[in-house]
C-alpha positions in Angstrom: -18.2 51.0 2.7 -19.6 50.5 6.2 -22.1 52.9 7.6 -20.5 55.2 10.3 -23.4 54.4 12.7 -22.6 50.7 12.2 -19.0 51.2 13.4 -20.3 53.4 16.3 -22.8 50.7 17.3 -20.1 48.0 17.1 -17.9 50.1 19.4 -20.5 51.0 22.0 -23.4 48.6 21.5 -24.2 46.3 24.4 -21.4 47.6 26.6 -21.9 50.3 29.2 -18.2 50.6 29.8 -17.4 51.5 26.2 -20.2 54.1 26.3 -18.8 55.6 29.5 -15.3 55.8 27.9 -16.7 57.5 24.9 -18.5 60.1 27.1 -15.3 60.7 29.1 -13.3 61.3 25.9 -15.9 63.8 24.6 -15.8 65.6 27.9 -12.0 65.9 27.8 -12.2 67.4 24.3 -14.9 69.8 25.4 -12.7 70.9 28.4 -9.6 71.3 26.2 -11.4 73.6 23.7 -13.5 75.4 26.4 -11.1 78.3 27.1 -11.1 79.3 23.4 -14.9 79.4 23.0 -17.4 82.1 23.9 -20.7 81.5 25.6 -22.7 80.8 22.4 -20.1 78.5 21.0 -20.0 76.6 24.3 -23.8 76.1 24.3 -23.7 75.0 20.7 -20.9 72.6 21.4 -22.8 71.1 24.3 -25.9 70.7 22.3 -23.9 69.0 19.5 -22.3 66.6 22.0 -25.7 65.8 23.5 -27.1 65.0 20.0 -24.2 62.8 19.2 -24.4 60.9 22.5 -28.2 60.5 22.1 -27.9 59.2 18.5 -25.2 56.8 19.7 -27.4 55.5 22.4 -30.5 55.3 20.2 -29.0 53.5 17.2 -28.6 49.8 17.4 -27.2 47.8 14.5 -27.6 44.0 14.7 -25.6 41.6 12.7 -27.1 38.9 10.4 -26.0 36.0 12.7 -27.3 37.5 16.0 -30.2 38.7 18.0 -30.3 41.2 20.8 -32.6 41.4 23.8 -33.9 44.9 24.4 -34.5 46.1 28.0 -36.0 49.6 28.7 -35.9 50.7 32.3 -35.1 47.1 33.3 -38.2 45.8 31.5 -37.8 43.2 28.7 -39.3 44.8 25.5 -38.4 42.1 22.9 -35.7 40.9 20.5 -34.0 42.9 17.9 -33.3 41.0 14.6 -30.7 41.7 12.1 -30.6 45.3 10.7 -30.8 48.9 12.0 -32.9 49.7 15.0 -33.7 52.9 17.0 -34.3 52.4 20.7 -35.0 54.9 23.5 -31.7 56.6 24.2 -30.0 56.6 27.7 -32.6 54.3 29.2 -32.2 51.2 27.1 -29.8 48.3 27.2 -29.3 45.4 24.8 -27.8 41.9 25.2 -26.4 40.1 22.2 -26.8 36.4 21.4 -24.9 34.7 18.6 -27.4 32.4 16.8 -24.7 30.3 15.1 -23.5 26.9 16.3 -20.5 27.2 18.5 -18.4 24.8 20.6 -18.3 24.7 24.4 -15.4 22.9 26.0 -15.9 20.5 28.9 -12.7 20.7 31.0 -10.8 17.5 31.7 -11.8 15.9 34.9 -11.4 12.7 36.9 -14.1 10.1 37.1 -14.5 6.7 38.8 -16.0 3.9 36.8 -18.4 1.3 38.0 -15.6 -1.2 38.7 -13.6 1.5 40.7 -11.1 2.4 38.0 -10.0 6.0 38.0 -9.7 7.8 34.6 -9.5 11.3 33.1 -12.0 12.4 30.5 -13.0 15.5 28.6 -15.5 16.4 25.9 -16.9 19.2 23.6 -20.5 20.2 23.2 -21.9 21.9 20.1 -24.8 24.1 20.9 -27.0 26.7 19.2 -29.3 29.3 20.7 -32.8 28.7 19.4 -34.7 31.1 21.6 -32.8 34.3 22.6 -35.6 35.3 25.0 -35.2 32.2 27.1 -31.4 32.4 26.9 -31.7 35.9 28.4 -34.5 35.4 31.0 -34.1 31.7 32.1 -30.3 31.4 32.7 -27.6 33.8 33.8 -24.8 32.6 31.4 -25.9 29.8 29.1 -22.4 29.0 28.0 -21.1 28.4 31.4 -24.3 26.6 32.5 -24.1 24.2 29.6 -20.4 23.5 30.1 -20.9 22.8 33.8 -23.9 20.6 33.1 -22.0 18.6 30.6 -19.1 18.2 33.1 -21.3 16.7 35.8 -23.2 14.6 33.3 -20.0 13.2 31.9 -18.9 12.1 35.4 -22.3 10.5 36.1 -22.3 8.6 32.8 -18.8 7.3 33.2 -19.6 6.2 36.8 -22.4 3.9 35.5 -20.1 2.0 33.1 -17.1 -0.3 33.5 -13.6 0.6 32.4 -13.8 -1.6 29.3 -17.1 0.0 28.3 -15.8 3.5 28.6 -12.9 2.7 26.3 -15.0 0.9 23.6 -18.4 2.6 23.7 -17.8 6.2 22.8 -21.0 6.5 20.8 -23.0 5.3 23.7 -21.4 7.8 26.1 -22.1 10.7 23.7 -25.7 9.7 23.2 -26.3 9.3 27.0 -24.7 12.7 27.8 -26.8 14.4 25.1 -30.0 12.7 26.3 -29.3 13.8 29.9 -28.6 17.5 29.1 -31.3 18.0 26.5 -34.2 18.7 28.8 -32.6 21.5 30.9 -31.0 23.2 27.9 -34.3 23.2 26.1 -35.7 25.2 29.0 -32.8 27.7 28.5 -33.6 28.1 24.8 -30.4 26.3 23.8 -30.3 23.2 21.5 -27.5 20.7 22.0 -26.6 19.5 18.5 -23.8 17.1 19.4 -21.6 15.8 22.2 -18.2 14.3 21.5 -16.0 12.7 24.1 -12.4 13.7 23.2 -10.3 11.5 25.4 -10.8 8.8 28.0 -7.5 8.0 29.7 -7.2 5.6 32.6 -4.6 6.2 35.3 -1.0 5.1 34.7 -1.3 2.0 37.0 -4.5 0.9 35.2 -2.8 1.4 31.8 0.2 -0.7 32.9 -2.2 -3.5 34.1 -4.1 -3.4 30.8 -0.8 -3.7 28.9 0.2 -6.8 31.0 -3.3 -8.3 30.4 -3.0 -7.8 26.7 0.5 -9.3 26.6 -0.7 -12.3 28.6 -3.6 -12.8 26.3 -1.4 -12.7 23.3 1.0 -15.2 24.8 -1.9 -17.5 25.6 -3.1 -17.4 22.0 0.4 -18.0 20.7 0.7 -21.1 22.9 -2.7 -22.4 21.8 -1.8 -21.9 18.1 1.6 -23.6 18.6 0.0 -26.6 20.4 -2.6 -26.9 17.6 0.2 -26.8 15.0 2.1 -29.6 16.8 -1.1 -31.6 17.1 -1.9 -31.2 13.4 1.7 -32.1 12.4 1.6 -35.3 14.5 -1.7 -36.3 13.0 -0.4 -35.7 9.5 2.8 -37.7 10.2 0.7 -40.6 11.6 -1.6 -40.5 8.6 1.4 -40.5 6.3 3.0 -43.4 8.0 -0.3 -45.3 7.9 -0.7 -44.7 4.1 3.0 -45.7 3.6 2.5 -48.9 5.5 -0.6 -49.7 3.5 1.2 -49.1 0.2 4.2 -51.2 1.3 1.9 -54.0 2.4 0.0 -53.9 -0.9 3.2 -54.0 -2.9 4.5 -56.9 -0.9 1.2 -58.7 -1.4 1.3 -58.1 -5.1 5.0 -59.2 -5.3 4.2 -62.4 -3.3 1.3 -63.2 -5.6 3.4 -62.7 -8.8 6.2 -64.8 -7.3 3.8 -67.6 -6.4 2.3 -67.5 -9.8 5.8 -67.6 -11.4 6.7 -70.6 -9.2 3.4 -72.3 -10.3 4.2 -71.7 -13.9 7.7 -73.0 -13.5 6.4 -76.1 -11.7 3.8 -76.8 -14.4 6.3 -76.4 -17.1 8.7 -78.8 -15.3 5.8 -81.2 -15.0 4.9 -80.9 -18.7 8.5 -81.4 -19.6 8.8 -84.5 -17.5 5.6 -85.8 -19.0 6.9 -85.1 -22.5 10.1 -86.9 -21.6 8.2 -89.9 -20.3 6.0 -90.0 -23.4 9.1 -89.8 -25.6 10.6 -92.8 -23.8 7.4 -94.7 -24.4 7.4 -93.8 -28.1 11.0 -94.7 -28.5 10.4 -98.0 -26.7 7.4 -98.7 -29.0 9.5 -97.9 -32.1 12.2 -100.2 -31.0 9.6 -103.0 -30.6 8.3 -102.3 -34.1 11.9 -102.4 -35.4 12.4 -105.8 -33.7 9.2 -107.1 -35.2 10.2 -105.8 -38.6 13.5 -107.6 -38.4 11.8 -110.9 -37.8 11.4 -113.7 -40.4 7.7 -114.0 -40.2 5.6 -112.8 -43.1 2.5 -112.1 -41.0 2.4 -109.5 -38.3 -0.2 -108.9 -35.7 -0.2 -105.2 -34.6 -2.1 -104.0 -31.6 -4.8 -101.3 -31.9 -2.6 -98.7 -30.0 0.0 -98.9 -32.8 -1.7 -96.1 -34.7 -1.7 -93.8 -31.7 2.0 -94.6 -31.1 2.9 -93.8 -34.7 1.0 -90.5 -34.5 2.8 -89.5 -31.4 6.1 -90.5 -32.9 5.4 -88.3 -36.0 4.5 -85.4 -33.7 7.8 -85.9 -31.8 9.8 -85.9 -35.0 8.3 -82.9 -36.7 7.8 -80.8 -33.6 4.2 -80.0 -34.7 1.4 -79.3 -32.2 -1.7 -80.4 -34.1 -4.9 -81.2 -32.5 -7.3 -83.8 -33.6 -9.7 -81.2 -35.0 -7.0 -79.8 -37.2 -6.6 -76.5 -35.4 -3.0 -75.4 -34.9 -2.1 -73.7 -31.6 0.1 -70.5 -31.4 3.6 -70.8 -30.1 4.2 -70.1 -26.4 0.5 -70.4 -25.6 -0.9 -72.7 -22.8 -3.8 -74.9 -23.4 -7.1 -74.4 -21.4 -6.2 -77.0 -18.9 -2.8 -75.5 -18.1 -4.3 -72.0 -17.9 -6.9 -73.2 -15.4 -4.3 -75.0 -13.4 -2.0 -71.9 -13.2 -4.8 -69.4 -12.7 -3.6 -67.2 -15.6 -7.1 -66.0 -16.3 -7.4 -64.5 -12.8 -4.2 -62.5 -12.9 -5.9 -59.2 -14.2 -8.6 -59.5 -11.6 -6.1 -60.1 -8.8 -4.0 -57.0 -9.9 -7.2 -54.9 -10.0 -8.0 -55.9 -6.4 -4.4 -54.9 -5.4 -4.7 -51.5 -7.0 -7.9 -50.6 -4.9 -7.0 -51.0 -1.2 -9.7 -52.3 1.1 -9.0 -49.7 3.8 -10.7 -46.3 3.3 -8.8 -43.1 2.6 -7.9 -41.2 5.9 -10.2 -38.3 6.6 -8.6 -34.8 6.8 -8.3 -33.4 10.3 -10.3 -30.2 10.9 -8.2 -27.5 12.6 -9.4 -26.3 15.9 -9.6 -22.5 16.2 -8.1 -20.8 19.2 -10.4 -19.2 21.6 
């Protein structure tokens, strides 16, 4: 339950008008009941009313979040902290100061930037009274003073910056405003805890120009990206055609080599066949000669030294054997060393390996160019 003096102090404390109204109400009550009272009762009622008014004027109850400046006969006597206080009645006055942090609004106003661009801006300032004595003696109304100071400082700060800076550097604007208003507010016993710019809005014509600039910048970037894409596509196509031509040329080269080697093999085989046919004719002729000699009537025959070689070749022709002089038998469908050297069969694997590894280096990838 609240103390009755606390309610009385809340009603009349710090306000001369409320005290005057209270006195008028008491006087009306006194005049209403005056005809029904005798002289003693009237005096007693007047004394009671005087005591009540004196107590109301002498009791001052201060809340936990505030301080009050006490003035007696116009002279500053000190600060009243939270709690119940008795002050000289009828000659004292108190002025309350809220010690909590509270917000002061800086009205929206027009400012001109450094590059002559008009804009509208507003802000809020969070302040707290740190010295109630200075707030009472050094400034008339600290709330209005801080608000007006923030308003003029906001215009000055915006006037020193370009339009782009005012739109992108809110923290810098807040810091500069706080730095500018800190010294005078400290003299008033008020601490500026924070400054926040709420809105910075350029004029409609400037906003329209900014939108056109942004649209043009986006179109420029789109054109750059499109041109880069076309360039990269053309380079990739050229590299692909180059690689395809190299592969086709290598394939044609390999095909020509294999064809030439086939022709050489065929030619060699035809030559070997012709040689074999010629040798067969020689052998058959030699055998016919031996037959003619054998049919003769002579009992003595003189044979040439080459007859043994001819007989061997004839036997080889009849049996189809392919026996060398050292007794080693060759495999079927295998060329001798002389024929392999002539045809270049030993170099086929090396030639094919060279074809599989092209002489030209691989094309280097093209690095994309970033748009500015």
